C-alpha positions as CSV (number, residue, x, y, z in Angstrom):
1,M,-23.4,49.5,84.0
2,A,-25.1,52.9,84.0
3,N,-23.7,55.7,81.8
4,L,-24.2,59.5,81.9
5,H,-24.0,60.4,78.2
6,H,-22.0,63.4,77.3
7,D,-25.1,65.2,76.0
8,N,-26.6,65.1,79.5
9,F,-23.8,66.9,81.3
10,K,-25.4,70.3,81.0
11,S,-28.8,68.9,82.1
12,A,-27.1,67.2,85.1
13,S,-25.3,70.4,85.9
14,D,-28.5,72.5,85.9
15,N,-30.2,69.9,88.0
16,A,-27.4,69.8,90.5
17,R,-27.6,73.6,90.8
18,A,-31.3,73.3,91.6
19,A,-30.5,70.7,94.3
20,L,-27.8,72.9,95.7
21,I,-30.3,75.7,96.2
22,H,-32.6,73.3,98.2
23,L,-29.6,72.1,100.1
24,N,-28.5,75.6,101.1
25,L,-32.1,76.4,102.1
26,A,-32.2,73.3,104.3
27,I,-29.0,74.3,106.0
28,I,-30.2,77.9,106.5
29,G,-33.5,76.5,107.9
30,S,-31.8,74.1,110.3
31,K,-31.6,74.9,114.0
32,G,-27.8,74.8,114.1
33,P,-24.8,72.8,113.0
34,G,-26.0,69.6,114.8
35,Q,-29.4,69.9,113.1
36,I,-28.3,70.0,109.4
37,P,-29.9,67.2,107.5
38,K,-27.4,64.4,106.8
39,W,-28.1,64.4,103.1
40,C,-27.0,68.0,102.8
41,I,-23.5,67.1,104.2
42,T,-23.0,63.9,102.2
43,A,-24.4,65.0,98.8
44,K,-22.9,68.4,98.7
45,P,-19.4,67.6,97.2
46,Y,-21.0,65.5,94.5
47,L,-23.6,68.1,93.6
48,R,-20.9,70.8,93.5
49,A,-18.8,68.6,91.1
50,I,-21.8,68.0,88.9
51,A,-22.9,71.7,89.0
52,D,-19.5,72.9,87.9
53,I,-19.0,70.1,85.4
54,N,-15.7,69.5,87.3
55,Y,-15.6,65.9,88.1
56,G,-11.8,65.7,88.7
57,L,-10.9,62.0,88.7
58,E,-14.4,60.9,89.4
59,D,-16.5,59.4,86.6
60,P,-19.5,61.7,85.9
61,T,-21.9,58.8,86.2
62,M,-20.6,57.8,89.5
63,C,-20.9,61.4,90.8
64,V,-24.6,61.4,89.9
65,L,-25.1,57.9,91.4
66,Y,-23.3,59.0,94.6
67,A,-25.4,62.2,94.8
68,L,-28.6,60.2,94.4
69,N,-27.5,57.7,97.0
70,N,-26.8,60.4,99.5
71,M,-30.1,62.2,98.8
72,T,-32.3,59.2,99.7
73,S,-33.5,60.9,102.9
74,W,-34.5,64.1,101.1
75,R,-38.3,64.2,100.8
76,G,-40.9,66.4,99.2
77,P,-42.1,67.3,95.7
78,D,-38.9,69.2,94.8
79,A,-36.7,66.3,95.9
80,K,-38.9,63.9,93.9
81,S,-38.6,65.9,90.7
82,I,-34.8,66.6,91.0
83,K,-34.1,62.9,91.7
84,A,-36.3,61.9,88.8
85,I,-34.3,64.1,86.4
86,F,-31.0,62.6,87.7
87,N,-32.4,59.1,87.3
88,S,-33.5,59.9,83.7
89,L,-30.0,61.1,82.9
90,I,-28.5,57.7,83.9
91,Q,-29.2,55.2,81.1
92,E,-28.2,51.6,80.7
93,K,-25.3,51.0,78.4
94,K,-26.3,49.1,75.3
């Protein structure tokens, strides 16, 4: 089972904020409500929870995994680097 170590919460939060900036730019650049990329809609609640370090009842690791899962269709160099950071924060439990 993957585990987001407590030391990585701030890094995850900073990374989620960067992803939210790209998400908002994608929404602004879309040609209307029906043209918003699906990853923007599905990943947004998880990215907000991670960015605010406000996981509620969710496990922080699960929030990161859900966000990563919902961002699979996001492409480009920024997407690759942001997803790589999230992946590096998730480490196998020993």
